[in-house]
C-alpha positions in Angstrom: -18.8 -4.2 -14.0 -18.5 -3.0 -17.6 -15.7 -0.5 -18.3 -18.0 2.3 -19.3 -19.7 2.1 -15.9 -16.4 1.6 -14.2 -15.0 4.8 -15.7 -18.0 6.9 -15.0 -18.2 5.8 -11.3 -14.4 6.0 -10.6 -13.4 9.3 -12.1 -12.3 12.3 -9.9 -15.0 14.9 -10.2 -12.5 17.8 -10.6 -10.7 16.0 -13.5 -13.8 14.9 -15.4 -12.9 16.7 -18.6 -9.4 15.2 -18.8 -10.4 11.6 -18.9 -10.6 9.7 -22.2 -14.0 10.3 -23.9 -14.8 6.6 -24.0 -18.4 7.1 -24.8 -17.6 9.5 -27.6 -15.1 7.1 -29.2 -17.7 4.3 -28.9 -20.3 6.5 -30.6 -17.8 7.2 -33.4 -17.6 3.4 -34.0 -21.4 3.1 -34.3 -21.6 4.6 -37.8 -24.2 3.1 -40.2 -22.0 3.8 -43.2 -19.4 1.5 -44.6 -16.1 1.8 -42.7 -13.6 3.1 -45.2 -10.3 5.0 -45.2 -12.0 8.3 -44.5 -13.9 7.0 -41.5 -10.7 5.4 -40.2 -8.7 8.6 -40.5 -11.5 10.5 -38.8 -11.5 8.0 -35.9 -7.7 8.0 -35.6 -7.6 11.9 -35.4 -10.2 11.8 -32.6 -8.2 9.1 -30.8 -5.1 11.2 -31.1 -6.8 14.2 -29.6 -7.9 12.1 -26.6 -4.4 10.7 -26.2 -2.8 14.2 -26.3 -5.4 15.5 -23.8 -4.7 12.6 -21.3 -0.9 12.8 -21.8 -0.7 16.6 -21.3 -2.9 16.5 -18.2 -0.9 13.6 -16.7 2.4 15.5 -17.3 1.1 18.8 -15.8 -0.4 17.0 -12.8 2.8 15.1 -12.2 4.9 18.2 -12.3 2.5 19.9 -10.0 2.9 17.1 -7.4 6.6 17.4 -7.7 6.4 21.1 -6.9 4.0 20.5 -4.0 6.3 17.9 -2.5 9.2 20.2 -2.8 7.2 23.1 -1.1 6.0 20.8 1.6 9.6 19.7 2.2 10.7 23.3 2.7 7.8 23.9 5.1 8.6 20.7 7.1 12.2 21.7 7.3 11.3 25.2 8.5 9.0 23.9 11.2 11.4 21.2 12.4 14.2 23.8 12.6 12.2 25.5 15.3 12.5 22.5 17.6 16.3 23.1 17.9 15.7 26.6 19.2 15.1 27.5 22.9 12.1 29.7 22.1 9.3 29.8 19.6 8.9 26.1 19.5 6.4 24.8 16.8 2.9 24.2 18.0 0.9 21.0 17.6 -1.4 22.8 15.2 1.5 23.5 12.8 2.4 19.8 12.7 -1.3 18.9 12.2 -1.5 21.4 9.2 1.6 19.9 7.7 0.2 16.3 8.1 -3.0 17.4 6.5 -1.2 19.0 3.6 0.9 15.8 3.1 -2.2 13.7 3.3 -3.7 15.8 0.5 -0.6 15.3 -1.7 -0.8 11.5 -1.0 -4.5 11.6 -2.1 -3.4 13.4 -5.3 -0.7 10.8 -6.0 -3.4 8.1 -5.6 -5.9 9.9 -7.9 -3.2 10.4 -10.5 -2.2 6.7 -10.4 -5.9 5.8 -10.7 -6.3 8.3 -13.5 -3.4 6.8 -15.4 -4.7 3.2 -14.9 -8.3 4.0 -16.0 -7.2 5.9 -19.2 -4.7 3.3 -20.2 -7.4 0.6 -19.8 -9.8 2.8 -21.8 -7.4 3.1 -24.7 -6.7 -0.6 -24.8 -10.4 -1.5 -24.8 -11.5 1.1 -27.4 -8.7 -0.2 -29.7 -9.9 -3.7 -29.2 -13.5 -2.7 -29.9 -12.3 -0.8 -33.0 -10.4 -3.8 -34.5 -13.3 -6.1 -33.7 -16.1 -4.0 -35.2 -14.3 -2.5 -38.2 -11.9 -5.2 -39.3 -9.1 -2.5 -39.6 -6.1 -3.4 -37.4 -5.2 -0.3 -35.4 -3.6 -2.0 -32.3 0.0 -2.3 -33.6 0.0 1.2 -35.1 -1.4 2.9 -32.0 1.0 1.0 -29.7 3.8 3.0 -31.3 1.9 6.2 -30.7 1.4 5.2 -27.0 5.1 4.7 -26.7 5.7 8.3 -27.9 3.3 9.6 -25.3 3.9 7.1 -22.4 1.6 8.7 -19.8 1.1 5.2 -18.3 4.8 4.5 -17.7 5.4 6.9 -14.9 6.7 5.2 -11.8 5.4 6.7 -8.5 8.1 5.1 -6.3 10.1 8.4 -6.1 6.9 10.1 -4.8 6.4 7.4 -2.3 9.9 7.5 -1.0 10.0 11.3 -0.6 6.5 11.5 0.9 7.4 8.7 3.3 10.4 10.7 4.6 8.3 13.9 5.1 5.3 12.1 6.6 7.5 10.2 9.1 9.2 13.4 10.1 5.8 15.1 10.7 4.3 12.1 12.4 7.2 11.9 14.9 7.1 15.7 15.4 10.6 16.2 14.0 12.1 13.2 15.8 12.1 10.3 13.3 13.4 6.9 14.6 17.0 6.3 13.7 19.2 3.2 13.9 20.3 0.0 12.2 17.5 -1.4 10.0 18.5 -4.9 11.2 18.3 -4.1 14.9 15.9 -6.1 17.1 16.2 -9.2 15.1 17.8 -11.3 17.9 15.2 -10.6 20.6 14.1 -13.9 22.1 10.7 -13.2 23.9 8.9 -12.6 20.6 6.5 -14.6 18.5 7.5 -14.2 14.9 4.8 -14.5 12.2 5.4 -14.2 8.5 2.5 -14.2 6.0 2.5 -13.6 2.2 -0.2 -12.0 0.1 -0.8 -11.3 -3.6 -1.7 -7.8 -4.6 -3.4 -6.9 -7.9 -1.5 -4.3 -10.0 -4.5 -2.0 -9.7 -4.0 -1.7 -5.9 -0.2 -1.4 -5.7 0.2 2.4 -5.6 -2.7 2.9 -3.1 -1.3 0.1 -0.9 2.1 1.8 -0.8 0.5 5.1 0.1 -1.5 3.5 2.9 1.5 1.8 4.4 3.7 4.9 4.4 1.3 6.6 6.7 2.2 4.1 9.4 5.8 3.0 8.5 8.5 4.8 6.6 10.1 3.4 3.5 13.3 1.8 4.5 16.2 3.5 2.7 19.7 2.1 3.2 21.5 5.0 1.7 19.6 8.2 2.5 22.4 10.4 1.1 21.9 9.1 -2.4 19.1 10.2 -4.7 16.5 7.5 -5.2 16.8 5.5 -8.4 14.5 2.6 -9.6 17.6 0.4 -10.0 18.3 0.7 -6.3 15.2 -1.3 -5.4 16.1 -4.1 -7.9 16.8 -7.6 -6.3 17.9 -10.5 -8.3 18.5 -14.1 -7.2 19.9 -17.2 -8.9 18.6 -20.5 -7.5 20.6 -23.7 -7.8 19.4 -27.3 -8.0 20.2 -30.7 -9.3 18.5 -30.9 -12.7 18.2 -34.7 -12.6 16.5 -35.1 -9.2 15.2 -31.6 -8.5 15.9 -32.4 -4.8 16.1 -28.9 -3.6 12.8 -28.0 -5.3 11.0 -31.0 -3.9 12.4 -30.4 -0.4 11.2 -26.7 -0.4 7.9 -27.6 -1.9 7.1 -30.4 0.7 8.7 -28.4 3.5 10.6 -31.4 4.8 12.7 -31.0 7.9 16.1 -29.6 6.9 15.1 -28.7 3.3 17.6 -26.2 1.8 17.5 -23.6 -0.8 20.8 -22.3 -2.2 20.9 -19.0 -4.1 23.2 -16.2 -5.1 21.7 -12.7 -4.7 22.7 -9.2 -5.6 21.1 -5.8 -5.3 20.9 -3.2 -8.0 22.2 -3.6 -11.6 24.5 -6.2 -13.2 27.5 -4.1 -12.3 27.2 -4.9 -8.7 30.5 -6.3 -7.4 29.2 -7.8 -4.2 27.3 -11.1 -4.4 25.6 -12.7 -1.4 25.8 -16.5 -1.3 22.8 -17.6 0.8 21.4 -20.8 2.2 17.9 -21.1 3.6 17.2 -24.1 5.8 13.6 -25.1 6.8 12.9 -26.2 10.3 9.7 -27.9 11.4 7.9 -26.3 14.3 8.1 -29.4 16.5 11.9 -29.1 16.5 11.7 -25.9 18.6 14.0 -24.2 16.1 13.3 -21.5 13.5 14.0 -21.6 9.8 17.4 -20.0 9.2 18.7 -17.9 6.4 22.5 -17.5 6.5 24.8 -15.8 3.9 28.2 -14.4 3.3 29.6 -11.9 0.8 31.8 -12.7 -2.2 33.3 -10.7 -5.0 31.5 -11.4 -8.4 34.8 -12.1 -10.1 35.4 -15.0 -7.6 32.0 -16.7 -7.9 32.9 -19.2 -10.7 36.1 -20.3 -9.0 34.3 -20.8 -5.7 31.5 -22.9 -7.3 34.0 -25.1 -9.1 36.0 -25.7 -5.9 39.1 -23.9 -7.1 38.7 -21.1 -4.5 38.7 -22.5 -1.0 36.8 -20.9 1.9 40.1 -20.4 3.8 41.4 -18.3 0.9 38.2 -16.3 0.7 38.5 -15.0 4.3 42.3 -14.8 4.4 42.4 -11.0 3.8 39.5 -10.4 6.3 41.4 -12.2 9.0 44.5 -10.1 8.4 42.5 -6.8 8.5 40.7 -7.9 11.8 37.7 -5.7 11.1 35.4 -8.4 12.4 35.6 -10.9 15.2 37.2 -14.2 14.7 33.9 -15.9 15.7 31.9 -14.2 12.9 34.6 -15.0 10.3 34.7 -18.6 11.4 31.0 -18.9 11.1 31.0 -17.5 7.6 33.9 -19.7 6.6 32.0 -22.8 7.8 28.9 -21.7 5.9 31.0 -21.2 2.7 32.5 -24.7 3.2 29.1 -26.4 3.6 27.6 -24.6 0.6 30.6 -25.4 -1.6 30.5 -29.0 -0.5 26.8 -29.3 -1.4 27.2 -27.6 -4.8 30.0 -30.0 -5.8 28.6 -33.3 -4.3 25.0 -32.8 -5.4 26.0 -31.4 -8.9 24.0 -28.2 -8.4 23.5 -25.9 -11.4 21.7 -22.5 -11.9 18.1 -23.2 -12.8 15.9 -20.2 -12.0 16.4 -16.5 -11.7 13.9 -14.3 -9.9 13.9 -10.5 -10.4 11.7 -7.8 -8.7 11.7 -4.3 -7.3 11.3 -4.2 -3.5 9.8 -1.5 -1.4 10.4 -2.2 2.3 8.6 -0.4 5.1 10.1 -0.5 8.6 11.1 1.7 11.5 14.9 1.8 11.6 16.1 -0.1 14.6 12.7 -1.7 15.2 12.0 -5.0 13.6 8.7 -5.6 15.3 6.8 -4.8 12.1 8.4 -5.1 8.7 6.5 -5.0 5.4 8.0 -5.6 1.9 6.2 -5.3 -1.4 7.8 -6.9 -4.4 6.6 -5.6 -7.8 7.5 -6.5 -11.4 8.2 -10.0 -10.2 9.7 -12.1 -13.1 11.2 -15.6 -13.2 13.6 -16.6 -16.0 15.4 -19.8 -16.9 19.1 -20.1 -16.2 19.7 -23.8 -17.2 21.0 -25.3 -20.4 18.8 -28.4 -20.4 17.3 -27.9 -23.9 20.6 -27.4 -25.6 20.4 -23.6 -25.5 23.4 -21.9 -23.8 21.9 -19.6 -21.3 24.3 -19.5 -18.4 26.8 -21.8 -20.1 29.8 -22.4 -17.8 29.1 -19.1 -16.0 27.2 -18.9 -12.8 24.5 -16.7 -14.4 23.3 -15.8 -17.8 24.6 -12.4 -19.1 22.0 -11.5 -21.8 19.6 -9.9 -19.4 20.1 -7.5 -16.5 17.5 -5.3 -14.7 15.8 -4.1 -17.9 12.3 -5.3 -17.0 10.1 -6.6 -18.7 13.0 -8.3 -20.6 11.3 -8.1 -24.1 14.3 -9.8 -25.7 13.5 -13.2 -24.1 11.3 -15.8 -25.8 8.1 -16.8 -23.9 9.5 -20.2 -23.0 12.3 -18.5 -21.0 10.3 -16.1 -18.9 7.4 -16.1 -16.5 6.0 -12.6 -15.7 4.1 -13.0 -12.5 0.8 -11.1 -12.7 0.7 -9.9 -9.1 2.9 -8.1 -6.6 3.9 -10.1 -3.5 3.3 -8.5 0.0 5.2 -10.0 2.9 4.2 -9.0 6.5 6.7 -9.9 9.2 5.5 -9.4 12.8 7.4 -9.8 16.1 4.9 -9.5 18.9 5.4 -10.3 22.6 3.6 -13.5 23.7 -0.1 -12.7 24.2 0.1 -9.4 22.4 -1.9 -8.6 19.3 -0.5 -7.0 16.2 -1.3 -3.3 15.4 -4.9 -2.6 14.5 -3.9 -1.1 11.1 -2.1 -4.3 10.2 -5.2 -6.4 11.0 -7.3 -4.0 8.8 -4.8 -4.2 6.0 -4.5 -8.0 5.9 -8.3 -8.3 6.0 -8.9 -5.7 3.3 -9.8 -6.0 -0.3 -6.2 -5.1 -1.3 -4.6 -8.5 -0.5 -5.2 -12.2 -1.1 -3.4 -14.5 1.4 -1.2 -17.2 -0.1 0.5 -19.1 2.7 3.9 -20.5 1.9 4.2 -18.9 -1.5 7.6 -19.2 -3.0 9.1 -17.3 -6.0 11.6 -20.1 -6.6 8.9 -22.9 -6.5 6.5 -21.0 -8.8 9.2 -20.1 -11.3 10.8 -23.5 -11.4 7.4 -25.3 -11.8 6.2 -22.9 -14.5 9.3 -22.8 -16.6 9.9 -26.6 -16.5 6.5 -28.0 -17.3 7.9 -31.2 -18.8 10.3 -31.9 -15.9 8.4 -30.9 -12.8 5.4 -33.2 -12.0 4.6 -32.0 -8.5 3.2 -28.5 -8.5 2.3 -26.1 -5.7 -1.2 -25.7 -4.5 -1.7 -22.2 -5.9 -0.7 -23.1 -9.5 -4.2 -24.2 -10.7 -5.9 -21.0 -9.5 -3.6 -18.5 -11.3 -6.4 -17.7 -13.7 -8.8 -16.8 -10.9 -9.2 -13.0 -10.5 -8.1 -12.0 -7.0 -9.8 -8.6 -7.0 -12.6 -8.1 -4.5 -15.3 -5.4 -4.0 -13.7 -2.3 -2.6 -14.1 -1.6 1.1 -14.6 2.2 1.2 -13.9 2.3 4.9 -10.3 1.4 4.3 -8.2 3.2 1.8 -6.7 6.6 0.8 -9.0 9.4 1.9 -8.6 13.2 1.3 -8.6 15.1 4.6 -12.0 16.4 5.5 -13.8 14.6 2.6 -14.8 11.1 1.6 -13.3 9.3 -1.3 -14.8 9.6 -4.8 -16.5 6.6 -6.1 -14.1 3.8 -6.9 -14.5 0.1 -7.3 -12.3 -2.8 -8.1 -14.8 -4.9 -9.9 -13.7 -7.0 -12.8 -13.5 -4.9 -16.0 -15.4 -6.9 -18.6 -15.3 -6.1 -22.3 -18.2 -3.9 -23.3 -20.9 -5.7 -25.3 -22.3 -4.1 -28.5 -25.8 -5.2 -27.4 -25.9 -2.7 -24.5 -24.1 0.2 -26.1 -27.3 2.3 -26.0 -27.6 1.7 -22.2 -24.2 3.1 -21.6 -24.7 6.4 -23.5 -24.6 9.4 -21.2 -27.9 11.1 -20.6 -28.5 14.3 -22.5 -29.6 16.2 -19.4 -26.7 17.1 -17.1 -29.0 17.2 -14.1 -30.1 13.6 -14.9 -26.4 12.6 -15.1 -25.8 14.1 -11.6 -28.8 12.3 -10.3 -27.5 9.0 -11.7 -24.2 9.5 -10.1 -25.9 10.4 -6.8 -27.9 7.2 -6.9 -24.8 5.2 -7.8 -23.0 6.7 -4.8 -25.9 5.9 -2.5 -26.2 2.3 -3.7 -22.4 1.9 -3.4 -22.4 3.2 0.1 -25.2 1.0 1.2 -23.5 -2.1 -0.3 -20.2 -1.3 1.3 -21.7 -0.6 4.7 -23.4 -4.0 4.5 -20.1 -5.6 3.3 -18.2 -4.0 6.2 -20.7 -5.3 8.8 -20.3 -8.8 7.4 -16.5 -8.5 7.5 -16.7 -7.5 11.2 -19.1 -10.4 11.9 -16.6 -12.7 10.4 -13.8 -11.2 12.3 -15.8 -11.7 15.6 -16.4 -15.3 14.7 -12.7 -16.0 13.8 -11.3 -14.2 16.9 -13.8 -15.4 19.4 -13.1 -19.1 19.3 -9.5 -19.2 20.1 -8.4 -18.8 16.5 -7.3 -15.2 16.8 -3.8 -13.8 17.3 -1.5 -15.0 20.0 1.3 -17.4 20.7 -1.0 -20.4 20.4 -3.0 -19.1 17.5 -3.8 -21.3 14.5 -2.1 -20.3 11.3 -4.0 -19.7 8.1 -3.8 -23.4 6.9 -5.1 -24.7 10.2 -8.0 -22.2 10.3 -8.9 -23.3 6.8 -8.7 -27.0 7.8 -10.9 -26.3 10.8 -13.7 -25.0 8.7 -16.7 -27.3 8.1 -16.6 -29.3 4.9 -19.4 -29.7 2.4 -21.4 -32.9 1.8 -18.7 -34.2 -0.6 -15.8 -34.9 1.7 -13.1 -34.2 -0.9 -10.0 -32.1 -0.8 -10.3 -28.7 -2.5 -7.4 -29.7 -4.8 -7.5 -32.9 -6.9 -4.4 -34.5 -8.4 -3.9 -37.3 -10.8 -4.1 -40.6 -8.9 -0.8 -41.8 -7.6 -1.8 -45.3 -8.5 -2.2 -44.3 -12.1 1.3 -42.8 -12.1 2.7 -46.0 -10.5 0.8 -48.1 -13.1 2.3 -46.1 -15.9 5.8 -46.5 -14.5 5.3 -50.2 -14.1 4.0 -50.5 -17.7 7.4 -49.2 -18.9 9.2 -51.8 -16.7 6.9 -54.7 -17.7 7.0 -58.2 -16.3 5.3 -59.4 -13.1 5.5 -55.9 -11.6 3.2 -54.6 -14.2 0.8 -57.5 -14.0 0.6 -57.1 -10.2 0.0 -53.4 -10.5 -2.6 -54.0 -13.2 -4.5 -56.5 -11.0 -4.3 -54.1 -8.0 -5.6 -51.3 -10.2 -8.6 -53.3 -11.4 -9.4 -54.6 -7.9 -9.4 -51.0 -6.6 -11.7 -49.9 -9.4 -14.2 -52.7 -8.6 -14.0 -51.8 -4.9 -14.7 -48.1 -5.7 -17.6 -49.1 -7.8 -19.1 -51.3 -5.1 -18.5 -48.5 -2.5 -20.2 -45.9 -4.7 -23.2 -48.2 -5.3 -23.5 -48.9 -1.6 -23.3 -45.2 -0.8 -26.1 -44.5 -3.3 -28.4 -47.3 -2.1 -27.9 -47.2 1.7 -29.8 -44.5 3.6 -27.6 -41.8 5.0 -28.4 -39.1 7.6 -29.4 -35.7 6.1 -27.8 -32.6 7.7 -30.1 -29.9 9.1 -30.2 -26.8 6.9 -29.2 -23.9 9.1 -29.0 -21.3 6.4 -26.0 -19.1 5.6 -24.4 -19.8 8.9 -24.0 -23.5 8.3 -21.7 -24.9 5.7 -20.5 -21.4 4.9 -19.7 -20.6 8.6 -16.2 -19.0 8.7 -16.1 -18.2 5.0 -16.0 -14.5 4.4 -19.1 -13.1 2.8 -17.0 -11.0 0.4 -15.6 -14.1 -1.4 -16.6 -13.8 -5.0 -18.3 -16.7 -6.9 -15.6 -19.0 -8.2 -13.0 -18.2 -5.7 -13.6 -21.3 -3.6 -13.9 -24.2 -5.9 -12.5 -27.6 -6.7 -9.2 -27.4 -8.6 -7.7 -30.2 -10.6 -4.1 -30.6 -11.7 -3.2 -30.6 -15.4 -2.8 -34.0 -17.0 0.2 -35.9 -15.7 0.8 -33.6 -12.8 0.0 -33.7 -9.1 -0.8 -30.8 -6.7 1.1 -30.6 -3.4 -1.0 -29.2 -0.6 1.0 -28.1 2.4 0.6 -30.6 5.3 2.1 -30.0 8.7 3.5 -33.2 10.2 4.7 -33.2 13.8 6.0 -36.1 16.0 2.7 -36.0 17.9 0.9 -37.0 14.7 3.1 -40.2 14.4 2.5 -40.9 18.1 -1.2 -40.4 17.8 -1.3 -42.9 14.9 0.7 -45.4 17.0 -1.6 -44.9 20.0 -4.7 -45.5 17.9 -3.2 -48.8 16.5 -2.3 -49.9 20.0 -5.9 -49.2 21.2 -7.2 -51.4 18.4 -4.7 -54.1 19.2 -5.7 -54.0 22.9 -9.3 -54.4 21.9 -8.5 -57.3 19.6 -6.6 -59.1 22.3 -9.5 -58.6 24.7 -11.9 -60.1 22.2 -9.5 -63.0 21.6 -9.3 -63.6 25.3 -13.1 -63.7 25.5 -13.2 -66.3 22.7 -10.6 -68.5 24.4 -12.5 -68.4 27.7 -15.8 -69.4 26.0 -14.1 -72.5 24.4 -13.5 -73.9 27.9 -17.3 -74.4 28.4 -17.4 -77.1 25.7 -21.0 -76.8 24.7 -22.3 -75.7 21.3 -23.4 -72.3 22.5 -20.0 -71.5 23.8 -18.4 -72.8 20.5 -20.6 -70.6 18.4 -19.9 -67.5 20.5 -16.2 -68.3 20.5 -16.2 -68.4 16.7 -18.0 -65.1 16.5 -15.6 -63.3 18.8 -12.6 -64.9 17.2 -13.6 -63.7 13.7 -14.3 -60.3 15.1 -11.0 -60.1 16.8 -9.1 -61.3 13.7 -10.9 -58.8 11.4 -10.3 -56.0 13.9 -6.6 -56.9 14.1 -6.1 -56.9 10.3 -8.2 -53.8 9.7 -6.3 -51.8 12.3 -2.9 -53.0 11.0 -3.8 -52.1 7.4 -5.1 -48.7 8.5 -2.0 -48.0 10.5 0.3 -48.8 7.6 -1.7 -46.7 5.2 -1.7 -43.7 7.6 2.1 -44.0 8.2 2.7 -44.0 4.4 0.4 -41.0 3.8 2.1 -39.1 6.7 5.6 -39.9 5.3 4.5 -38.7 1.9 2.8 -35.7 3.4 -0.4 -36.3 1.5 -3.5 -34.1 2.1 -6.0 -37.0 2.6 -8.8 -37.7 5.1 -7.0 -39.3 8.1 -10.0 -39.8 10.4 -11.6 -43.2 10.4 -15.3 -42.9 9.3 -16.2 -46.6 9.2 -14.0 -48.6 11.6 -15.5 -47.8 15.0 -19.1 -48.1 13.7 -18.3 -51.5 12.0 -16.6 -52.7 15.2 -19.6 -51.9 17.3 -21.8 -53.6 14.7 -19.6 -56.7 14.8 -19.6 -56.8 18.6 -23.4 -56.6 18.5 -23.6 -59.5 16.0 -21.3 -61.6 18.1 -23.4 -61.1 21.2 -26.6 -61.6 19.2 -25.2 -65.0 17.9 -24.7 -66.1 21.5 -28.2 -65.2 22.5 -29.6 -66.6 19.3 -28.0 -70.0 19.8 -29.1 -70.1 23.4 -32.6 -69.3 22.4 -32.6 -71.9 19.6 -31.5 -74.7 22.0 -34.3 -73.8 24.4 -31.9 -73.0 27.2 -34.1 -70.3 28.4 -36.9 -72.8 29.1 -34.5 -75.0 31.2 -33.6 -71.9 33.1 -37.2 -71.1 33.9 -38.0 -74.7 35.1 -35.0 -74.6 37.3 
């Protein structure tokens, strides 16, 4: 959708005169006269008036929301105070009115955030159109004017936190849940499920407002006034810069893979640093992945990492104070000892820093549902590999803090992640489904599921393109727009009314060719009629889209792939979907053989010659196989329409979202592959079955040799050849599968040709026996007898 149409269809009707006059500014650029200094000044003055109008309205509306929140807070306090009295208790109607008022304020916050986003986009696009059509560069000059009237820099987190507190109080009728935010984390009869999603910046504020209606914002220090720095989280990840072993372990999800990081909350003046170790455990072990940590003063970090400060010394004072049990202190001391040993023996150094602001939603004392949203996610380099002293001998670099977006850093040192990261953690009893609103949220247009996403893996791979060759599966699709058509049935709605028109279509640059088509009609009634038709078309499209979503939900939940203790995870559900005619993985990497050949070429000698011969033989074999595939007749699948190859694929997927990705030159994509002991055992059982069949054929051949005639000899030869070929084929296939499993390669493991060829060979062997018998006339002898 072009921006002119997007703006017209997304505006709030009551605020229509306060939006940027995008069409008027475009009309000002359509002059037939030569663009000179006079025209430029006239356009700039018009642009300034529009900026002043938008900025003034945004400030007034923001102040109005602040006053409304304050007034609602007083009303909530007044009604809740009645619950403490013996008489005159508040009625249910009073709480319902308060909830309706807060919902109306929440809708205003959403409308203001959308207003800000649309107007900022409008200014950026009109400046781009001006510079392109006139040749006068206005962008750098107007950027300074935007900074003087930064209507787009308002952060709505303070609104979200305060509204969350009030809404939670009203929702619980004056009895909000209290308790330790970490409580409930050690319950055993729960199925724990963690899923990560990407959220487009356009949807962040609305998503927060939706979640706060179900879960309160988790505030650890309620007595302190909210500050944006309080939500800042920074982590420094360590690794060996020669082997990148911790990166490779976390990427491949090998059993026991570790991540070692140092984390602090708030600004750079934080004195408490958490030293953490995350250990990955495979599902088949029966254990869960573990994150363990202990606290250390910032001034002691360098001495600890160099081995000068021993774990015994760290916890010496804590033992004397006896504020914690000896068991807990001993566990932390053991953890400190193990981390220190790994840092020293594996030569770990700071490599990547991750920074973000986190908004966490959870009922205090209830960890069954926990949602965190990380925004302004940024990764920066901490290493000194290119000769630049970033961290130096310190455990972290000191030239940056929490001053996002870190404009002082060069592009090679920073990766500003384009999306927010939503993490949903559920603890449900066995057989119990998660809350309905969670299911709607994770199936909505707001989020894009990205299983196993890791900030450390993404940052390290992106910031070290010349050192990291194996990249995560999501890296090649970072340029794919994750926005989807808006589902009007799920989102912020004003009490007693439906939402104004709003879409999340891609905002394309306006084309000069259809400027005339985007001009507003002269007749106001005609304009209203156009808007009415747009609304009707929008509603019809979204109702159809919602029905298709529900159909998809029925398909995915009705075949055993829904929620529950034995449910398939996202990767397994994707793997279970039917494949297209081309049986290729969705991600292509550079051939491993080509990498091996390149490595062997540097070594030279017989190793290179052997690899070269192997490479050419494989090329010839592939050419023969491709020729045979093209020549030989193959069965044609029956066309069953949209329910066939696309069965299980959501209808709301945009074109280009599911496609074949290829890794950049010289790199390979790692696709997550789950490897359990039963996979190894299944491979062995398959090989033993082939071996058993080969032995059976060999026994038949040996028995036929005892008859001594030419028929028996021919049949024995046929069965012997078949048994030998079967034995070598199964052995080669077994070795290949074991190697692919060990390397965790996403390849096609099923055998498409072996069983068919075996049956064909057995038929040929039997046919040879009958053929020789018929050729010798044995059947005539049998008839005479």
